N, C-alpha and C positions, 0 to 999 in steps of 0.2 A: 507393553509394560503396564501392569495393573496400576490403577490410580485410585486408591481408596481414600478419597478426599475427606469424607466424613470421619474417618478413623484417625486422621492426622491432626485435625484442628483442635480437639480437646487438649492435646499435649501442649500446643502453643498457648491455649487459653488459660491453662492452669497457672502459668506464670503471670499472665495479666491479672488473674484473679487475686493472687497474693500481693501484687504490686499496686493494687487499687488505692488511690489517695484517700477517698472519703468512705463513709459507711456504705455497706451494700444492702440494697433493698430489692427483694424479688417481687415482681409485679405481674399478676395474672391478667392476661389480655382479655380473655373471654369474660364477659359480664361487665367489666369496668370500661373497656375501650370499644369492644366490638361484640356482636352476636355472631360468632363464626363457627360454622360446622366443619367437620373434616372433609365431607364429601364435596362441598361447593368449590373450593380451589382445585381439587383433583379433577372435578368435572370440567372446569375451565381449561386446565392443561390438556385434557383429552380432546376437548372441542377444537383445540388449535394446534393439533399435531401437524407434521410437515406435509404429509401427502393426504389426498382426499380419501384413499382407501383406508389409511391408518386412522383417520378421524372417525369413519363409520365403524370400524372394528372396535376402537376404544370406547366409542359411545355405547355400543352394545354391551361391553363389559361393565361400564359404569352403571348402566341401567340394571344389569344383573346384580351388581353389588348393592345398589340402592334398594332393590327389592328384598335382598337378604339381610339388609342392615339391622332391622329390628331384632331378628333372631340372633344374629352374631353379637350384637351389643348386649343382649340379655344374658348371653353365656359368658363372654370374655371381651371386655372393652379393648384390651391390648391386642388380642388376636384380630378383632374386627378392624382396628386401625391398620394393622399390618396388611390385612387382606385387601382393604380398599386401595392401598398404595401400590399393590402389585400391578395395577393397570398402567402404571407409568414405566414399566419395564421397556427399555429401548429408547426412551426419550433422552435427548442430550442435556447435559448440564447447561450448555449455552442457552438452549430454548427455555428451560425451566427458570433460569435467572432472568431472562428478558420478560417472559410471561408473568413471573412473579412480580416484577416491577409494574407491569401493565395492570395486573389484577388489583394490586394495591391502589394504584393511581386512579383507575377509572371505576373500580367496584367498591373498594373498602374505604378509601379516603373520604368520599362524600358521606359515609355512614358512621364516621368516627363520633364517639360520644364526647361532647364538648367538655363536660365537667371532669370526666376522667382524664382527658387529654391535658386539661389545665393543671391538674394535680401532678401528673407525671412531669410536665415541663417545669413546675415549681421545684420539684425535687432535684431535677437535673441542674437547674440554675443555682440551687443552694450548694452544689458540689457533691450531692449524693450519687453514689454509684448504683444506678438503676439497672436491673436485669429484667427484661421482658420475658415472660414465660407463656408459651402458647402451644396448643395442640397442632397448630398449622405448620406447614413446611418452612424451613429456613428461607427459602426463596421468596416467600410472601412476607415473612416477619422482618427480614433485613430492611427492606424499604420503609416499613412502618417504623422501625427503630431509628433509622436515619432521619425520618421526618420529625420524630420527637426529640432528636438529639441524644438518644440512648446509644451507648457504645457496645453493649453486650446483650445477648439473647440466649434463651433456652427454647429450642424448637425441635420438631422431628426432622431427622436428617436421613436422606436416602444414601445408599451405598452407590458409588460410581466406579466403573472399570473402563479405562480408556475413554473417559468422558461420557459414558453411557450409563443411565440408571439401570441397576439390576432388578429393581422392584422390591428390594429388601430394605426395611428401615433399620438403621443402626441403633444399638442400645445407648441410652435408655429410651424406650418408647414413651412419648408423652400422650397418655390416654385422654380421651374427652372427659368432661365433667359428668357427674351422675345425672340421673333422670330428673331430680328435684333441684339441681343447681341453679336453674333460672329463678327459682323462688328464693333460695337461701342466699345466693351470692350476687344478686343483681344490684350492685351499688357502684358508685364512681370510684371507690377506694379499692384498688386491686392488690394492695400490699398483703404479702403472706410471709409468715415466719418460716424460715428454712425447714424446720422439722415438720410443721403443719403441711407445707407444700409437698415435701417428700412423701408424707403419708398419703396425701390426696392423690399423688401421682403413682403411688405404689412402687416407689423406688427408694434406695437408701440415700442418706444425706451425702455420702461420698459420690454416689452416682449423680446426684443433682449438681454438685460442685464441678465435677469433671464434664458435665454436659454443657457448661457455659461456653459459648463460641462468640467470636467478634461479630459485630453488626455489619462490618465492611465485607464486601465480596472478596474472597481470597482466591487468587490464582496460584496453583501449585506449579512453579516453574520446573521444567525438566532438569534433573541433575545428571551430570556425566563426569567421570573422572578425567583429569588432565594428564595425558601421557605424552612425554617428549621422546619421540622415536629418534634413533640414531644420535641421541645426546644433544640434539639441536635445541638451544634455548636462548632467550635474550638476556643479556646481562642486566641486572637491576640498575636503578639510578637514571633511568631515561627521563629527560625533561623536554617537553615540547616548547616551553617558554625559552629555555636556554638555546634550543636549536634554532628558533625563529628570531632570536634577538639580533637586531641590526642587520637582518638579511634582506636581500632583494629578490622578490618572487614575481614571475610573470604568469598570469592566468590567461589561458586561451579558452574561449567558450563561456565567457561571463554572461552572455545574453540567454544561455540555456537554463533549464530548471535547476540542475545541480550546481552550475557555476554561480548563479545568483545567491543560492543559499550558502555556498562555501564562502563567498566574498563577505556576505553580511555577518555570518558567524565569526569569521576571522577578524573582521574589524571590531566586533564586540568583545571577543575573547583574547585577542592577541595584539594589544597595543605595542608590544615589543618589536613587531616587525618594522623594518625601516621603510620599505617602499614596496607597493604592489603595482606592477605594470599590467594594464588591461589591454590585450591585443584585440581590437574590434575592427571588423571589416566595414568599409564604406558601402552604403546601399544607394546606388545611383547618386542623387543630389543630397543624400542624407549622410553627412560625415560621421566618423566614429565618435567625435566629441558629443555631437547632438544625440546620437543613439544612447550614449551613456547618460546624458542629462535626462533624456526622456525616460529611461529605465528607472532612474532615481525618483523622478516625479511620479511615475505611474505604479511601480511595483510595490505591493504591500510588504514584500520581503524586507524592505529597508525601514519600515515603520519603527522597529525598536531602536534603530540608529538615530532617527529623528527625535524619538522620545528621550533618549539618553543625552544627546548633545545639543538639542535645540538649536539656537542661533549660532552656536559654535561649530556646528557640523561642517559648514563649508571650509573653515580654516583647518579643521581636523582632516578632512579629505584632501585638501590641497597638500597637506604634509605627507599623507599616506599613499595617495593614488596618482598615477600618471597614465593617461590614455595614449596608446600608440596605435596608429592606423596601419593595418596590414591585411594580408590575405594568406592564410596558411596553405591554400592550394597552389600558391606560387613559390618558386624557388627563393630561398632567403626570406620566406614568410612575407614577401611583398613589402618589406620595410625600407625606408630611406637609408642611404648608405651611412650617414652620420649616426642615425638612431641605432642601426644594426651594430655598428662598431661599439657604441657606448654600452649597449645591452650585453654584448659578448664579453665585455670586460667586467661588468658589475653583477650580472645575474648569478644567484646561488641555486635557483630552482626554477624549472618550467613545469607548469601544471597544464596538461592538455585535457580539458573536459569537453572539447568540441566533438561534433559528430552528427550524422544524419540518422535519426532513430526510426524513420519509416521502415516498415518491414520489407516492402517490395517497391522501392522507388525506381526511378529512371536509373539504369546502370551507370550512366555517366556521373550523375550526382553522387551516388553512393561511393563510387570509385574515387572521385576527387576528394570528397569530404572525409571518408573513413579510412582510406588507404594512402592515397597520395599525400594528404595533409600530414599523416603520422610520419611518413618517411621524411618529408620536408622539416618537420619539427625536430626529428631525431638528428638530422644533419646539422641543423642550427645548433642544437645542444653540443654536438661534436666540435663545432667551430668555436664554442664559448670556452673561456679560460677554465672555469671550474663549476659550471652549472650541471645539476642533476636533472632528471626528467621523471615526472609521474604521468603516465599515460593511462587514460580511462578507457577500458574496453567493456566487455559484458560477459557474464558467466555463460551465456548461451552460445558462445563460440564452440562449446562442447558438441553441439550438433546432435545428430541422431544416434544416441547411445543411452544405455541405462546404467544405473549404479552410481557409485561414489566417484566424484570428479575431484581429483587431487590438485594441489597447488604447484604444478610443475609446468614451466614454459617450454613447450616442445616445438622446435623448428620444423617447418613443413608439415604441421599437423593437419590431418583431415579425418573426419569421422569414419570414413570407410576404410581407413588404414591402408591406402594405396601406396605401395612402396615407391612407385615411380613418380609420385606427386612431388612437384617442386613449386613452392609458393611464389618465388620470384618469377619463375617461368610462367606460372598461371597469371600473375599480375600483368606481365607484359603481353600475354596472349589475350587477356580481356581488353587491354588497351587497343590492341590490334583489331580485335573484333568490333570495338566501337567505331574505329576508323572505317572499317569495311561497311558497317551498317550505315554510317553517314554517307558514304559513297553510293551505297545501294539506294538510299532515299532519293538521291539525285538522278538515278538511272532513268532511261526512257521507259522501261517496263513499268516501274513504279509510278512514274509521272502519268502515264496513260491510264493506269488503274485509278489514280487519284482524280484525273479529269473526268472519267466515267462516274466516279463516286460523287463528284461535285455537281454534275448535271442531273444526277438521279435524286438529289436531295428534295424532299417534299417542299421545303421552304424556299428553294431556289426557283427562279423563273426558268421557263423552258428554253428561252433564247439567251441564257447566260453565256457571255463571250467577252473577249477583249480583256481589259484590265480587271474587271470584276471577276471573270473566270480565273485569271492567274492569281488573284488575291485569295480566292477560295481554295485553289490548289495549294498555295503556300501554307495556309492554315492547316489543311488536311495533311500536308507533308510533315509539319511539326508534330501533329498528333500521331501520325503513323510511326514516326521514328521513336517517339516516346514510348508508345505501346510496345513496339517491337523490342526495344532495349529492356523494358520492364519485364516482359515475358521471357526474354533470353536470360536475364540475370537470375530470375527465379528458377528457370529450368536448369541452368548450370549449377546453382547452389544445391538443388535437390540431387543432381547427379553425383555430387561429391559428398552428400550426407548432411548438408546444412539445410535448415527449414526455409530460409529466405535469403534475399540479397544482403540484408543488413548484417546477419551473422557471418556470411561469407566474406564480405569486405572487412569486417572487424577482425576476423581470424587471419586474413592475409596480412593485415597490419601487424598483428602480434608476431607472426612468423618472420616478417621482414625486420622487425625490431630485434627479435632474438638472433637473427643472422648478422645484421649489420651493426647492431648496438653492443656487440660483445666488447667488454672492457669499459663501457660507459656506465655511470651511476644511474641506472634506469630501473624503475619499478612499474610493472604493469598491474593495474588495479581493475578487477572484474566485479562490479556490482551485479546483483540479481535484478529483480523487478523493483525499480525505485519508486516509492510511493510517498504518501502524506507524512509530514513531519509529526513527531510526537511532542517535542517541546521547543525546538529552535528552528527558525527565528521566533516562532510562536507556535502553540499547538494547533494542528489542523491546517497547515499550508500545503496547497497543491497548485498546479498550474498547467493549463493546456489540456488537450485531449490526448493524454499519453497512456501508454501501457494498458492497464486493465480497466480504465475508465469506461470504455465503450461496453465491455462485457458487464460490468457492474450496473451500468445504466439499463442495459437490456434486462437484467434480472429484477429490476424494479418495475417492469411493465407486466403485461399478461403472459409474456414468454416464460415457460416453466421448465422445459426439459432441455438441459444443457448436456451435450455429449461430452463426457469426461470420465476419467479414471478417478473414482472418489478416494482411492488410497494414495494417489500421486501427490507429492508435496508441492504446493504452490509457493514458490520462494519469493516472498515479499520482504523488502527491507526499507525501513523509513529513510527519507532523504537526509535527516539530520544524523542518523547513524552512519550513513555513507560519508557524509562530510566530516564527521569525527574520525572515521577511518582514514580518509584522505589526509587529514591534518597529521595524524599519527605517522602515516607512511611518508608524508612529505618531510617531517622532522627526521625520520629515520634515514631517508635518502641524503639529506644535508649532512647528517652525522656519519654517513657511510656505514650504517649498521642494518641495512634493509635486505629483504629477500627479493628475488627477481619477480615474484608473482604473489599477489594477494587477492583472495576472493572475499567479498563482503556479502554474506548470505545467511539465511536462517534455516535452511532445510535440514541441517544436521544439528545446529545448536538449539533451535527452538522450532521444531517442525509444525506446520499447519497444513493438513492435507486438503485436497480439493473438496471432499465431502463437507468438511467443516467450513471451509472458505465460502462455499455456496450457501450453506445454512446461515452463517453469520451475515452475509450480504443480504439475504432475505429478511433476517431479523432486524437488521438496521433499517431496511426499507419499511418494514412493518411498523417500527417505532415511529418513523416519520409520518406514515399515512394514518396511524392511530390518533395522532395529534391534530389531523386535519378534519374538516367537515365535508359532507357531500357524498353522493352515491359512488362517484369515481374512486375516492379514497377508501370507502368501505369495501368496495370490490377488490381493489388492488392488494390490500393488506391480507386478503385471504388466498392470494395466489403465490404460495411459496415455491421458489425454484427448487428443483431436485436434480441430482446427477443421474444420468441415464447412459446406457450403452449407445454406441453409434448406430447399431441396428434399430433400437427402439426410436432413436431420434429420427432416422430416415423413415420409419414406418408411421410415426405419430405426430411429428413436429413439422418444422418449416418445409422440408422437402415434400412430405405428403400433402401438406396444405397447398403448396405451389402446384403440385400435380392435379389437385382438385380444381384449382383456379383455371389451369390450362384446359382441363376437360370441359369446364363450363364455357370457356371461350370458343372451343371447337364446336360445341353444340350450338352456340349462338351465332357462329360465323355466317351461316346462310341468311340470317336476318338482315334487313336493310338498316343497319345501325350506323350512325355517324362515327362512333368510336367503340372499340372493343370493350366489353364489360370487364370490370375488376382490374383495369390496367395498373392503377395505383397500388392495389393490394399485391399484384404480381411483382412490381418493382420493389416493394418493401420486403417481400419474402426473399427475393433474389439478393438484395443487399444483406439481409440477415444471414443467408447461407454463405455468402462470401466472407462475412465477418467471422462466422464460426470456423470456416475453413482456414482463415488466417491465423486463428488462435489455437487450432488443434494441436500443434506441436507443444504448446505450453500447458494445455489443460487435459489432453487425452493421451498423447504419446510421450516418449522419452522421459522415463522416471529418473530424473537427476537428483542426486544428493551432493550439494556443493560443500566441500570441506572449507572451513574458514578458520584455520588454526594459526596461521601466521599473524593475523591481525590481533588475535587474542593474546599471543605471546608478547606482542608489542605493548598492548594495553596492560598486561600483567607486570611489565617491567617499568611502568610509569612510577615516578616518585609519588608517594602517598598524597601530597597536597594537590596534585593535578588530576587524580583519578576521577573526581566528580565532574570536572569540566571537560576533560579530553578523553576520558575512558570510553572504550567501545564495548557496549553491552547490549546484546540482543536476546540473551538468555532470559532476562527478567521481563521481557515484553509480554504484556497480557493481551492476547489476541482478541478476546471478547471486548475488553475496554477499547482497544485500538480500532477494531472494525466498526463497532456499533456507535461509539461516542466520539471518535476522532476521524477515521478515514472516510466513511460514507457521508457524514455531514460535511466534511471538507469538499468532497466531490460535488455534493449538492450545491455548495456555495460557489466554488471556483471553476467547475468543469461542466456539469450538466447544463447550465445555461448556454454554453458554447455549442453543445451537441444539439440542443433544441433551437438554436438560433436566437436566443434571448440575450440581452446585454447583461453583464455582470452588475452586481449591486453598485449603486452610485457611491463614489468616494469624494471626500472634500479635496478639490484640486490643490496641488501645491506646486510652487515654482522653484526652479533650481538654477537661477541665472544671475547670481550676485558676483560682481567684479571683486577680485581679491583686494585685501588691504594694500595701500600705497598705489592702487590703480594699475599695477603691472599685470598684464595677462600671463596666464600660466602656459608654458610651452608644452606641446604634446610631441609624440614621436613622429609626426608628419611635418616635413619641412614647411615652415611658414604658417602652420595652423595654430590656432589658440582655442582655449575653452574657458568659460566663465561659470561661476556658481551664483545662484541667488537664493 
């Protein structure tokens, strides 16, 4: 779809122009604020193109234009201006916006003329509507205007199609000043009468007025018609507050990324809820209550709650929260009998956000956490008097397929569409396989293999025997079984068309819910790749080394060539959008107006393809390194990552580099060296290859487009006064702003230190162990256990 951004903005701006509160003053930038030529910013953009080849090609073009410039300007200044900007053909709007900010900040800002700047700021402070007029591109003039507090500009604008510059300037073209302008117009007062300015620019007065555009960067959100197929739509008058009023909700998985954010946002936005029960598993000697207290003490997610309630927070939470100790991998959720009976009578909703998100974990762990737990929770919901269930899954249960993925819950689903596939039978078969593997690990054959392995270890003594030998065999047995089950889970998942064990076990859970949950009020919720928050609990919250963090970190190093399909849509959804969606769906389940399946995704509503994602990631890293000092940062900001084919990656990137390292090691092997050369480099490249292989299904294969219409219908049905707080809106998400100013900075703050083995930034410690008023301990769901706030 064509995206003629430059041709749309004047229409928006003409309204602003008429509604301006104060008098309008046109201010010419050149002469009064800056000595700016047309060529200089264009040259900066070409010098910083995405690829090395592109940089040299565009540099050649700009040198050619510079040499022809005197002749072109002497004949026709407008034509010359158009010709110079043709070298920007094929540069993305994202790159021009970022480089425009950088050019102003580091090149122009130090050279601003102080007297002219003071006069502009005086006019702005007096309420005058100042419009900056410049021959420079809007990408450079916008940051200048924002720096001066000016809201509108007139500048040259490139035409864009699908986010790429065509090299054509839109009308009107702001031509450079004449040859003697530096003599006649070099003064700090850049004010120009509209007629005089129009004459100098060789445009009409109407063209001047319609050329005025906002100084803020405008993101043109994709528009698409809403079509209700088969007449299915949500009745209006839907209220989240009414649905949650005086309700009892149990949240499972509160210690996870999504669970924490949902709890914090719910406590902030929904004081109407009666009680939230938090089912938390005991960790050895660390009881559930202490885990919750530690979470409240340590997690920044709850900072807004502390800020809002202050010293009253403990009493507020005593009223709203009850911790129950249990284990969802056990029948009956591992709850005490009295607690279980009480919850079955009172619960209105169960939210299961728990799960193991490792892509290829030990098959036992994935099966227990992702599949067995879902079945146990569903059975607990069945035994409850009136509780509904919201179960969190993932969009990527779709597996190895291309095209649009609809919102339909299919029993016995498998990506290969095997008609004989039965999810329940597969579930039981996998459990049986685990038992057989555990028995095999204890067999004489494997034990002998492990004994030989233990004695052959370099670090072990040659005469290892007795208890020491048996202890080493025991350790090796644990490692052997874990590796055996991890490989088996991955192999079985790929046989059936899933990329990894995670998606296999999540899909089995969905099929079992579809089969055994018939007639129950259940909604399965599939988020896509859940990432940094946009606004709640605060802008830029992320946690742990999750999802795309490792890849984005890699793209901030010297690694450049990422094997990917640049047209494939990378489906990122902010965590607060996911939590808003969960709240809407939870309300719908409690009111029994829900659909069986909801997808929370952006690949259809607001697509961002791999090519753009990679470039935005590189630009975000560039912005960070540009603000740093030192040779390392100077080098890194010049290494932009690019999407390449798998063939080119194998030929020129990590696999080829690893092959060179191995060749060097073979050549050096006859030499009497204590240690093989480049061992560390080989291990690094091996880890990199495994990381790329792990992410290939999400960045190179399987072109999914996840439909997310059911949640939009729910959001549309909200009562007007709740739309701002609880509405689900991913269409208006500005990917440039999100990636560069929110997401990557958040990863740098909360995630990259963990990847590098550094501690997170120090926080002021807070305690949360205050005994409640009247000195009575608060009962939890575990018989005889108590918990206290401070």
